[in-house]
GUKEVO-69243 format. One record per residue: y, z negated, x of N, C-alpha, C in turn; residue in one letter. Coordinates in steps of 0.001 Angstrom, whole numbers, padded with zeros to 6 digits. Example, Ala and Ser with C-alpha at 12.3 -4.5 7.8 and 13.67 -1.06 7.14 Angstrom:
% residues 2
n_v,n_w,n_u,ca_v,ca_w,ca_u,c_v,c_w,c_u,code
-005690,-007800,013190,-004500,-007800,012300,-003300,-007800,013200,a
-002250,-007080,012850,-001060,-007140,013670,000030,-007870,012900,s
//
This chain:
% residues 75
n_v,n_w,n_u,ca_v,ca_w,ca_u,c_v,c_w,c_u,code
013263,-013953,-025370,012600,-012744,-024929,011541,-012377,-025969,x
011503,-011133,-026313,010523,-010657,-027294,009221,-010293,-026578,x
008101,-010192,-027294,006841,-009773,-026669,006956,-008402,-026001,x
007773,-007534,-026557,007970,-006210,-025953,008634,-006343,-024598,x
009622,-007221,-024488,010301,-007442,-023212,009359,-008035,-022180,x
008463,-008903,-022591,007563,-009586,-021670,006664,-008616,-020925,x
006284,-007507,-021538,005387,-006576,-020847,006045,-005949,-019624,x
007369,-005918,-019586,008062,-005359,-018435,008103,-006329,-017261,x
007697,-007551,-017476,007674,-008539,-016409,006356,-008548,-015656,x
005362,-007802,-016118,004058,-007762,-015475,004083,-006705,-014377,x
004035,-007115,-013098,004118,-006125,-012026,002895,-005227,-011938,x
001839,-005565,-012648,000597,-004782,-012583,000286,-004102,-013915,x
001300,-003849,-014720,001054,-003319,-016059,000423,-001932,-016047,x
000607,-001181,-014987,000035,000161,-014932,-001300,000188,-014191,x
-001753,-000950,-013721,-002987,-001027,-012949,-004179,-000677,-013821,x
-005020,000204,-013326,-006229,000601,-014036,-007420,-000273,-013662,x
-007340,-000911,-012484,-008427,-001761,-011992,-007839,-002700,-010947,x
-008590,-003713,-010631,-008164,-004623,-009574,-008281,-003919,-008222,x
-007406,-004252,-007272,-007515,-003623,-005953,-008766,-004082,-005217,x
-009256,-003220,-004351,-010397,-003566,-003510,-009907,-004474,-002384,x
-010815,-005155,-001700,-010384,-005959,-000544,-009643,-005117,000503,x
-010090,-003895,000737,-009407,-003011,001682,-007980,-002727,001213,x
-007808,-002438,-000058,-006479,-002155,-000602,-005575,-003379,-000486,x
-006134,-004571,-000693,-005357,-005800,-000510,-004898,-005948,000930,x
-005811,-005715,001895,-005454,-005805,003314,-004375,-004792,003674,x
-004541,-003574,003188,-003561,-002530,003474,-002206,-002880,002868,x
-002205,-003345,001635,-000952,-003741,000991,-000255,-004847,001747,x
-001017,-005834,002215,-000429,-006921,002997,000175,-006394,004295,x
-000537,-005473,004957,-000031,-004898,006209,001245,-004100,005967,x
001286,-003356,004881,002484,-002578,004550,003649,-003517,004252,x
003408,-004582,003502,004467,-005546,003202,004997,-006194,004471,x
004103,-006551,005404,004553,-007144,006669,005408,-006149,007455,x
004981,-004891,007464,005755,-003865,008181,007143,-003730,007571,x
007215,-003627,006246,008516,-003516,005588,009357,-004759,005860,x
008714,-005924,005823,009422,-007175,006066,010000,-007285,007464,x
009396,-006576,008401,009896,-006614,009776,010904,-005497,010051,x
011260,-004744,009011,012300,-003742,009159,011822,-002309,009251,x
010521,-002081,009193,010008,-000709,009227,010400,-000016,007927,x
011016,001168,008040,011445,001893,006842,011046,003360,006843,x
010564,003861,007962,010228,005281,008071,008727,005453,008233,x
008202,006533,007668,006763,006784,007692,006175,006820,009100,x
006769,007505,010064,006174,007498,011404,006054,006084,011988,x
007061,005252,011720,007025,003874,012204,005961,003059,011476,x
005789,003296,010190,004762,002597,009424,003373,002978,009918,x
003162,004257,010141,001872,004724,010648,001590,004105,012023,x
002599,004067,012875,002427,003456,014201,002089,001977,014072,x
002753,001285,013151,002477,-000142,012953,001055,-000361,012456,x
000624,000451,011496,-000746,000306,010999,-001760,000581,012101,x
-001482,001556,012943,-002393,001839,014053,-002427,000699,015066,x
-001317,-000009,015201,-001244,-001111,016153,-001866,-002395,015610,x
-001721,-002619,014301,-002117,-003914,013738,-003266,-003833,012746,x
-003544,-002642,012218,-004607,-002482,011231,-004126,-002786,009848,x
-004946,-002538,008891,-006304,-002008,009022,-006292,-000509,009332,x
-007409,-000036,009875,-007567,001388,010152,-007747,002140,008840,x
-007721,003467,008925,-008035,004299,007752,-009390,003887,007189,x
-009623,004232,005954,-010905,003898,005322,-012091,004421,006123,x
-011925,005561,006786,-013027,006127,007564,-013065,005598,008994,x
-012188,004661,009336,-012160,004056,010652,-011318,004805,011664,x
-010813,005967,011299,-009984,006771,012198,-008574,006203,012266,x
-007824,006556,013300,-006416,006158,013341,-005646,006804,012195,x
-004593,006137,011775,-003729,006676,010738,-002935,007858,011261,x
-002696,008806,010382,-001714,009865,010599,-000794,009850,009385,x
000319,010512,009493,001199,010595,008327,000473,011261,007170,x
-000324,012272,007462,-001060,012986,006410,-002121,012108,005774,x
-002853,011335,006589,-003903,010486,006008,-003309,009370,005165,x
-002168,008819,005603,-001507,007786,004817,-001017,008355,003487,x
-000363,009515,003534,000146,010140,002308,-001003,010482,001360,x
-002108,010958,001898,-003254,011313,001056,-003829,010082,000368,x
-003939,008981,001103,-004475,007755,000495,-003518,007227,-000572,x
-002224,007240,-000298,-001263,006762,-001296,-001303,007621,-002549,x
-001467,008917,-002385,-001560,009813,-003549,-002824,009512,-004338,x
-003927,009279,-003645,-005192,008974,-004337,-005094,007655,-005082,x
-004494,006655,-004445,-004381,005343,-005081,-003400,005372,-006261,x
-002477,006300,-006250,-001505,006399,-007347,-002125,006972,-008618,x
-003244,007656,-008490,-003885,008235,-009687,-004553,007196,-010527,x
//
């Protein structure tokens, strides 16, 4: 494997900063939801509302709030 090939093995190569503790908790919750078979946004939002974490502002999740946070984190 060449050094150029090795950079494609880093799952965080596009990361601009380390995730916050909240982002880590949210990522873990999303992974658990996917692992249990959740595949649709309404079901994911329902799972997050049932198990947490809540939205950053403490409000229940909506499809719009989830999409907005994912868009912000993607920047």
